[in-house]
MARGU-107525 format. One record per atom (N, C-alpha, C): residue in one letter; z, x, y. Coordinates in steps of 0.02 Angstrom, whole numbers, plus 32768, in hexadecimal, padded with zeros to 4 digits. Atoms other than C-alpha are relative to their C-alpha. Example, Ala and Ser with C-alpha at 12.3 -4.5 7.8 and 13.67 -1.06 7.14 Angstrom:
<recs>
a8000802D7FC5 a818682677F1F a8000802D803C s7FFD7FD67FC5 s816582AC7FCB s80257FD98037 
</recs>
This chain:
<recs>
m80437FFA7FE4 m83CC7F988174 m7FD87FC2801F e803E805C7FE4 e83687F2381D2 e7FC67FE47FE9 k804880148010 k82EC7EC1819D k7FB97FF78031 t803B80127FDB t82417EDC81D3 t7FD67FDB7FEE l804180297FFE l81A77E6F81F2 l7FCD804C7FFB l80427FCA7FF8 l810E7EE981E1 l7FC07FCC7FD4 t80298035801A t80677E6981EB t7FBD803D7FED n804F7FCC7FFE n7FDA7F0B81F7 n800780347FFD r7FEB7FBC8002 r7FC37FAD81DE r800080358025 e7FE87FCB7FD1 e7FCD800B8262 e80547FEC8012 e7FCB800D8020 e80877FAB825A e803280217FC9 c7FE67FE18047 c80B17FF781BF c7FE580467FF6 l7FF37FB87FEB l805E80A881E4 l804C80138037 k7FC87FD07FDA k80E680B8826C k80307FEB800C a7FCA80128026 a815F80708214 a801D80277FD5 l7FFE7FBD801B l815080F381A3 l8015804E8016 n7FF87FBC7FE5 n813B817B821E n80437FFB803B e7FCC7FFA7FEB e81E1813A8286 e803280037FBF l7FCD8002804E l823F812F81CE l800880477FEF h80057FBF8020 h820181FD81B5 h7FE07FFA7FAE i802880038048 i81BB81BC8113 i7FBA80137FF7 p80577FD4801E p811E824E80DC p7FE27FC27FE1 f80408002800D f807B820C80B3 f7FC1800D8008 k80417FD08009 k7FDC822C8082 k7FD57FA38000 l801580148007 l7F5081A380B1 l7FC37FE57FF6 y80557FFA8019 y7EAF817F804F y7FF87FC77FFF e800A802B7FFF e7E57810F8087 e7FB07FF37FCB h804B80108029 h7DA880B58005 h7FEF7FC38000 d800980548024 d7D5E80207FC8 d802D7FDA7FD1 a7FE080358028 a7DA57F9D7F80 a800080017FA6 v800E7FD0803A v7DBB7FC97EC8 v80267FC67FC1 f8018802B8001 f7DC77F3E7E53 f80337FFE7FB5 n7FBE7FF58030 n7E297F877DA8 n7FF280518006 m7FEC7FD58015 m7E5280237D60 m7FC980448002 e80537FC78034 e7DAB80807D13 e7FED7FEF8050 e80487FEF7FBF e7D5080517DC2 e802A80288048 m7FE57FD07FE1 m7DE380A97E25 m800280338002 n80167FAD801C n7DC981487DAE n7FC580078022 n803C7FF37FC3 n7D1C81397DE6 n7FEA800E8050 k801780167F9C k7D1581197E9B k8038805B8024 l7FE07FD77FE3 l7DB4818E7EC9 l800A804B7FE3 k7FF67FB5801B k7DD382457EB3 k804B7FFE8033 l7FBC7FE57FE1 l7E8882577EE8 l8007805B8000 e7FED7FBE801F e7EB8830C7EDF e805E7FE97FFE k7FB48010801C k7F74830F7E86 k801D7FCE800B s7FC9803A7FF6 s7FA382717EA0 s7FFA7FC57FBE p7FFC8011803C p7FDE82147E12 p7FEC7FAD8005 l804180538015 l7F91814C7DCD l80327FE68033 i7FE0804B7FFE i7FDE80CE7E35 i7FD57FC2800C k8019805A8021 k7FC580067E1F k80307FE68057 s7FDA80247FD4 s7FEF7F9E7EC3 s7FE27FB17FF9 l8014803C8000 l80047EEB7EA9 l801E7FD28049 l7FFF802E7FB4 l800D7E567F36 l80257FC07FE3 f7FE6807E7FE9 f80857DA17F37 f7FF77FF38032 s7FF680297FCE s809F7D2C7F86 s802C7FDF7FFB d7FE080368013 d81167CB57F95 d7FF27FBD8022 k7FFC803E7FE3 k812A7C0E7FC5 k7FF07FD4802F k80107FFE7FAE k81547C21806C k7FDB80138025 p805B7FDE7FD4 p80C67C3880F0 p80388053801B n7FFF7FAF7FE5 n80BC7CED8114 n8029802F7FD5 t7FDC7FE4802A t811B7D1E808B t7FE2802C7FD1 h80297FD58023 h80D77DBF802C h8026802F7FE4 f7FE87FC28001 f81177E477FCA f7FD080437FD4 m80137FC1801A m80C87EEE7F87 m8024803B7FCF i7FD27FD68033 i80FA7F417EF8 i7FCF80397FFC l80117FB88020 l80BE7FF67EDF l8025801F7FC2 a7FC17FE58056 a80DA804B7E24 a7FCC80317FDC 
</recs>
């Protein structure tokens, strides 16, 4: 599998479409804890999802974990 550097939102969405990965995009204001998320976001039949963003010591190296 070829390694691809995605640097912005448009590139991420384009990659998902090119890989035929189905997704539904929800846009919302930032939330900082699970209680605030539960109060602000009303997602239809969606499981609870948490994301974590890690940065490496190398410049411009980031990892996003979705659980």
